[in-house]
C-alpha positions as CSV (number, residue, x, y, z in Angstrom):
1,V,10.1,0.5,-11.8
2,Q,8.8,3.5,-10.0
3,L,6.0,3.6,-7.5
4,Q,4.1,6.6,-7.2
5,A,1.6,6.9,-4.0
6,S,-0.9,9.0,-3.0
7,G,-4.3,9.3,-1.0
8,G,-2.3,10.5,2.3
9,G,-3.7,13.1,4.5
10,L,-5.5,14.0,8.1
11,V,-8.5,12.4,9.5
12,Q,-10.6,12.4,12.4
13,A,-10.8,8.6,14.2
14,G,-13.5,7.2,12.8
15,G,-12.7,8.4,9.0
16,S,-11.8,7.0,6.2
17,L,-9.1,7.4,3.3
18,R,-7.9,5.8,0.1
19,L,-4.2,5.6,-0.8
20,S,-3.5,4.5,-4.2
21,C,-0.1,3.9,-6.1
22,A,1.0,3.6,-9.3
23,A,3.7,1.4,-10.6
24,S,5.6,2.6,-14.1
25,G,8.5,2.2,-15.9
26,S,10.0,-0.8,-18.1
27,I,7.3,-3.2,-16.7
28,F,6.9,-6.6,-17.9
29,S,4.8,-8.2,-15.0
30,I,4.0,-7.9,-11.3
31,A,3.6,-10.2,-9.3
32,G,2.4,-9.5,-5.4
33,M,1.4,-5.8,-4.7
34,G,0.9,-4.8,-0.9
35,W,1.1,-1.1,1.6
36,Y,3.3,-1.1,4.8
37,R,3.7,1.2,7.6
38,Q,5.7,2.3,9.4
39,A,5.1,4.5,12.8
40,P,7.4,6.7,14.7
41,G,9.8,4.8,16.8
42,K,8.6,1.6,15.3
43,Q,9.8,-1.0,12.8
44,R,8.1,-0.9,9.1
45,E,5.3,-3.6,9.5
46,L,2.9,-5.3,6.4
47,V,-0.3,-4.4,6.4
48,A,-2.0,-5.5,3.9
49,R,-0.9,-7.5,0.6
50,I,-2.7,-8.9,-2.9
51,S,-1.2,-11.6,-5.4
52,R,-1.6,-11.1,-8.8
53,G,-4.4,-13.3,-9.1
54,G,-6.1,-11.5,-5.9
55,R,-5.2,-12.9,-3.5
56,K,-5.6,-10.8,0.2
57,N,-3.4,-10.7,3.4
58,Y,-4.3,-8.3,6.0
59,A,-1.7,-7.4,9.7
60,D,-4.5,-8.4,12.1
61,S,-4.9,-4.9,13.6
62,V,-6.6,-3.6,10.1
63,E,-8.5,-6.8,9.4
64,G,-11.9,-5.9,8.7
65,R,-11.3,-2.0,8.3
66,F,-8.5,-2.0,5.5
67,S,-9.7,-3.4,1.6
68,I,-6.6,-3.2,-0.3
69,S,-8.0,-4.2,-4.6
70,R,-5.6,-4.3,-7.6
71,D,-5.5,-3.4,-11.5
72,N,-3.1,-5.4,-13.7
73,A,-3.9,-3.7,-16.5
74,K,-3.0,-0.3,-14.7
75,N,-0.4,-1.9,-12.5
76,T,-2.0,0.1,-9.9
77,V,-2.7,-0.7,-6.2
78,S,-4.9,0.5,-3.6
79,L,-6.1,0.6,0.1
80,Q,-9.4,1.4,1.1
81,M,-9.3,2.3,5.2
82,T,-12.3,2.5,6.9
83,S,-13.1,3.2,10.8
84,L,-9.3,4.8,11.0
85,E,-8.0,5.2,14.7
86,P,-5.1,7.0,15.9
87,E,-2.4,3.9,15.8
88,D,-3.0,4.1,12.6
89,T,-0.6,7.0,12.0
90,A,1.9,6.4,10.4
91,V,3.7,6.4,6.6
92,Y,2.5,4.0,4.3
93,S,4.3,2.4,1.8
94,C,3.3,0.9,-1.2
95,N,5.7,-2.4,-2.4
96,A,5.7,-4.7,-5.9
97,D,7.6,-7.4,-6.4
98,A,8.3,-6.9,-10.9
99,V,10.1,-7.7,-13.3
100,T,11.7,-5.3,-15.6
101,T,11.2,-6.2,-19.5
102,D,15.2,-6.7,-19.0
103,W,13.7,-10.1,-16.8
104,V,15.3,-8.7,-14.0
105,R,13.1,-9.3,-10.4
106,G,13.0,-6.6,-8.2
107,D,11.3,-5.5,-4.8
108,Y,10.2,-1.7,-6.0
109,W,9.0,0.6,-3.5
110,G,7.2,4.0,-3.3
111,Q,8.5,7.3,-1.9
112,G,5.8,7.1,1.1
113,T,2.6,9.0,2.2
114,L,1.9,10.4,5.6
115,V,-1.7,9.5,7.0
116,T,-2.3,11.1,10.7
117,V,-5.3,9.8,12.6
118,S,-6.3,12.9,15.1
119,S,-8.5,11.8,18.4
């Protein structure tokens, strides 16, 4: 299973960005999908996660500003980020809890995309 993320970039504080991630490969099904981020000198943290049924949870720091969505038919997950703050600067990685066609369940990660928010 491969995850390809896109959509990062440089934006001014208060601006918006949309991240997208597509899963491909020998996928039987995908349960949870999510976005995580790692800022310089910090540990990776959960940003948002969405279940196959659409249940969402967010980090307190992004609640009300970020919105996660997914398309189960296309195996994609997106993160709409608004009211961005310099503290949101990080490498954002997508994640999928997937079962392959060989019935192997695994935790898969995309390559990460850099989001930089200038003040």
